[in-house]
N, C-alpha and C positions, 0 to 999 in steps of 0.2 A: 777898619773894616771888619777884621778877624774879630775883634773885641765884641763889635755889635752882633756878629754871627753866633758868637758862643752865647751872649746874653739871651739872644732869641731862641737857641735851642734849648737852654736852661728853662726859659719861661714855657716852652712847649712841652718840656718833659713834665714840669710841675703841672700843667694843664692836664696832661694825660693821667698823672697820677690822681688828681682830683676826681677826674670822671670814673677812674676805677674804684676808688673809695665809694663814690656815690652809687656805682651799680651794685657793690657789695652791700651797701646799706639798704637799697631797695629790695634786694633779694631776702633780706632778713625781715622786711616789713610784714610779709604774708605769714602770719601763724594762726591758724584756725582755732576756734574757742575749745571745743570739747576734748581737750587734752591730747596734744600731739596727734591729732587726726590725720595729718599728712604723713606721719612717720608710720612705716609698716612695723608693726610690734612683732618681735621675735618668737614670743611664746615660750621663753626659756626664763623660769622664775628663779631669781637670786634667793640664796638661802635666807630664811628669816630669823632674825635674832631675838633674843629675849628682851622684854621690856614692860614697864608697868606705866599706864597712863595717869595714875595718880588722881582720878577724877574723885570729886568730894562725895561723901556718902550722901544717899538721899532717902526719904521715907517712902516705903511701899505700902501703898493705900490698898490693901487686899479687898476689904468688903466694899470700897468705893468703886470697884470695878475696873482696876488695871488702868492706870492714868493715861492720857493722851500722850501719843507718841508723834514722831515726825511724820511729814506728808510722803505722798509718793513722788515728789520731786527730788532735788537734790537733798541728801541726808546730812544731818548735823556731824561735823568732823569730830573724831575722837582725839583727844590730848595726849601727847607723848611722841618722842622720837621714832618709836617703832611703827608707829601708823604713817608717818611721813617717809619712811625708808622705802626705796624703789623695790618692788617684787620683780619688775622687768622694766625695761628703758621707758620712762615716762608714766609709769603706773605705780602707784603706792596704794595702801589700803584706804586711806582717805579719798584718793582720786577715784577709787571705785565707788565710794559713797557719794562723792560730788557728780558723778557721771550717772548716777540713777535717775531715771526719767527721761533720759535723752539718749544715751549710748546702750542702756539696758534696762529692763524693768517692765512690769505689767502695762504701764501707761506710756511707755515711750512711743512717740508719733513719728519718730525720724527713722532712718536707716539704722537698725538696732538689733540686739541679739533676738534669736527666735524664743517663742514662749517657754520651750523646754530648757534652753539655755538660761534664760534668765530664772526659771525656777531653780535650776541647779546652783546658780549664783547665791540666790537667797537662801538656800540650805546651807551652803558653805558659810555664809556670813552669819546665820543663826548660831551655828555650831561654835564658830571662833568667837563671836561677841559673847556667847554664853559662857565659854571658858574664861574670858577676859573677866566677865562679872563674877564668876565663881571664885577667881582668884582674890578678890576684894570683897566677896560676900555681899555683893550689891546686884540684885537684880534688875534694877533700873538702868543698868548698862544697856539693857535690851531695848531701851527707848531710842537708841541711834537708829533702830530699825522701824519701818513704818507699821503701824497698826491697822485698824479698821479705816478703810477708804471707799471710794466708790467701787461697787461690785466686790468689795472684799470685806467679809465679816472678821470681827476680831479673832476669834478662835481659829481661822484660817489664814492669819496673816503671819509674815515673818517675825514680827514681835512677838506674838505668842509662841512660835516655834522655838525661839530662842529662849522665852520663859519656859516652855515645856523642858527643854533640855536642862536649864538650870534647876528646875523643880525636881527632875528624876534624880540628879546627883544629890542635891541639897536635902531631900527627904530621905534618900537612903542612908545619908550620915545622921540625920536626925533620929530616925527609927533604929539605928545602931548605937544610939547613944553618944555620938560624937560631935553633936552640935545642941547647944543649950538654948539658943534662941527658938521661939515658936514659929518664926517666919516661914521656913520651908513647910511646915504643917499647914500654915494658913494658906499658902500658895497652892498646895495640892487640894486642899479643901474647896477654895474658891475656883479652881481650874475646871476645865470641860469634862474631867473623867467621872467626878462624883458630885457635880454641883447641883443636881437634883435629888441628892439622897435625903435631904431634910435634916442631916446631922449639923449640930453646932460646934464650934471650936472646942469648948471643954470635953464634949463626947468624943470628937474625933482625935484630937490631939492627946487626950488622956489614953485612948488606945494605941495610938502610934509609938508612944514612947515605950511601949512595952515590948516593942520589936515585931517584925513580920511573922516571927514564929507563932506569937500568941495574939496578934492584933484582931483577927476576925472573931474570935471568941467573945471579945469585949464589944466589938461593934454590932454584932447581929442583935444585942440586946437593945441597942437603941435604934436599930433599923429593922424591925421584924418582917417587913416585907422583903427583905434581902436574905437569900439563903446562905448558908456556910459556904457552900460550893461557889456561888457567885462572888461572894466576897473575896475568897481565896485565889479566885481567877485575876483579881486586882492586886491583892495583897498576899501573894503566895507564901505558904509555910514550907513549901518544898518545891522542887522543879516540876515534880509530877502534877502539882495544881495548875501549872500553866497550859497543859495539853499542847505543848509546841508552840505556843504564842510566843513571839520574838520579844514583844514589849513587856510581858509579864516575865520572861526569863531574864531580860535585862535588869529590870527592876529588883528581881531577887539577887542577881549578881552583884549589883552595885551595893545593896545591903550586905551581904556576905563578905565583900571586899573590905568594906569600912569596918564591919564587926571584927574581922581578923586583924585589922590595921595593916592591911596590904592593898593599897589602892591600886598599885600596878596589877592587881588581879581583876580589876573591873572589867567588864564585857569589852570586846573589841569596838573600838569608836568611842569609848567613854573613859579610857585610861588617861588621857591628857587632862580631861575635865576633873576627874577624880583626884588627881595628884595636884592641880592647880588649887583645888578646894582645901585639900588637906595641907599643902604647904604655904598657902597664901601668896603665892607669886605666878605671874602669867608666863613664867619660862617655859612650862610644859605645853603651852598653846602654840608654841613656834610651829610645830608641824602642821597645825590646822590652818594657820596663816599662810605657810608655804603651799599648801594644797589649794587654798583659795586662789592665791597669786597664779598657780601653774595653769589653773583651769581658765581663769579669767584672761590672762595674757595669751594664752593659745586662741581662745575664742575671739578675742579681739584682734589678733594677728590676721586670721582667716577673714574676718570681716573687713578689715583695712585692705586687705589684698583684693576682695571681690569687689570693693566699692571704690578703688583706686584712692583711698585714704580719706573718704568722707563719712566714716562711721559716726553716727550721732547728729548729723545734719538731715534737715528736711530737704524735700525736693527743690524747694523755692531757694533755699540756703546754699544748696549745692550749685545750683544754676548761678547764682550771684557770685559765688566763690570762683568758679569756672571762669566767668567773665572778668573778674578781678585779676585772676591769674593771667588771662590772655592779655589783658591790657598791660600789666607789669611786663610780660615777655616782650611785647612789642617796643615798650620804652627802653627796656634792656638792649634790644637789638639795634635801636637807633643810637643809643649811647656806644655800642660796640662799633657801630659803622663809624661814628665820629672820631673815637679813639684810634681806629685803624687808619683814617685818613690823616690824623694829625701824627701817627707814628710814620706814616710814608713821608710826611712833610719833614719830619725830623731827620729821616735818613738822607733825604735830598739835600737838606741844608748840610749835614755833616759831610757828605760827599763834596760838596761845593768848597767847604772849608778846607778839606784836605787837599783839593786840587791847587787852592789858592796859596799853599805853603810854600 
């Protein structure tokens, strides 16, 4: 009799254990799609390390009009461990790219970042991706960011913002005699600043290689409708030519830093990019990646808290997920009830066994 009681208790214990395992498995089944949407992000970015994606070089078709880039949905991931490293729990650089168009972005139709918050993310991404491209002297790295799309012209796109940052730094190095390739010169010529000047490549690049100090003297000969003062407001021979304009002063500062061989002297906001271009490594870009992660994680954390963990989901998806959660909870409560009943039965049998000794 005792033997059968003991065997019965063992069987009941095994059944209880099996039910507990089943409950844990069902709890793990519900994992929303847009990246840890049920997890409240803490908004504390982890330190960004240095890394190099090692993307293959690609040809920049300047006169063809800046090649097609990714869409306003999920962006193309970048290759390299640094891009998969967590910036905060559940969020890496590539995760930010993947969540574009859903958790954040101009075309996101779900519960997402505000337009101003998305604009800030675009700006931060443009700066970091430009820095990564400068490290390998490849402007097509910017094609990880979207270009012209519905309601967005190319010259107002994140892709062009990235190329704009790339051009400012690489052109400064070119004018200072630190870059032999004409690519930076071509990018500036076919960009939006002087695209209607009527200048051709030999005219413009021939003047640019003389340096900003003398550039306008040569250019006005080829563009008679442009005055020397107008030219120097774009290609300043001195800070006074800028009349306080920040873009003009930055262009002058980048040129002077490369000319002096001291990229750490580049204007604020450009030091990392200048050093990445000069040294050929993305290590100086780490601060820009950390800044991107800090803002994105903090913003996502606030949105998750506000939405109860449903950032990136449409109203219909949220309703379906809540219904699924309720169903899972009901099933778990039923399993818990059964487990409790079995536990009580085991205790009762154990007491009977002890009395019969």
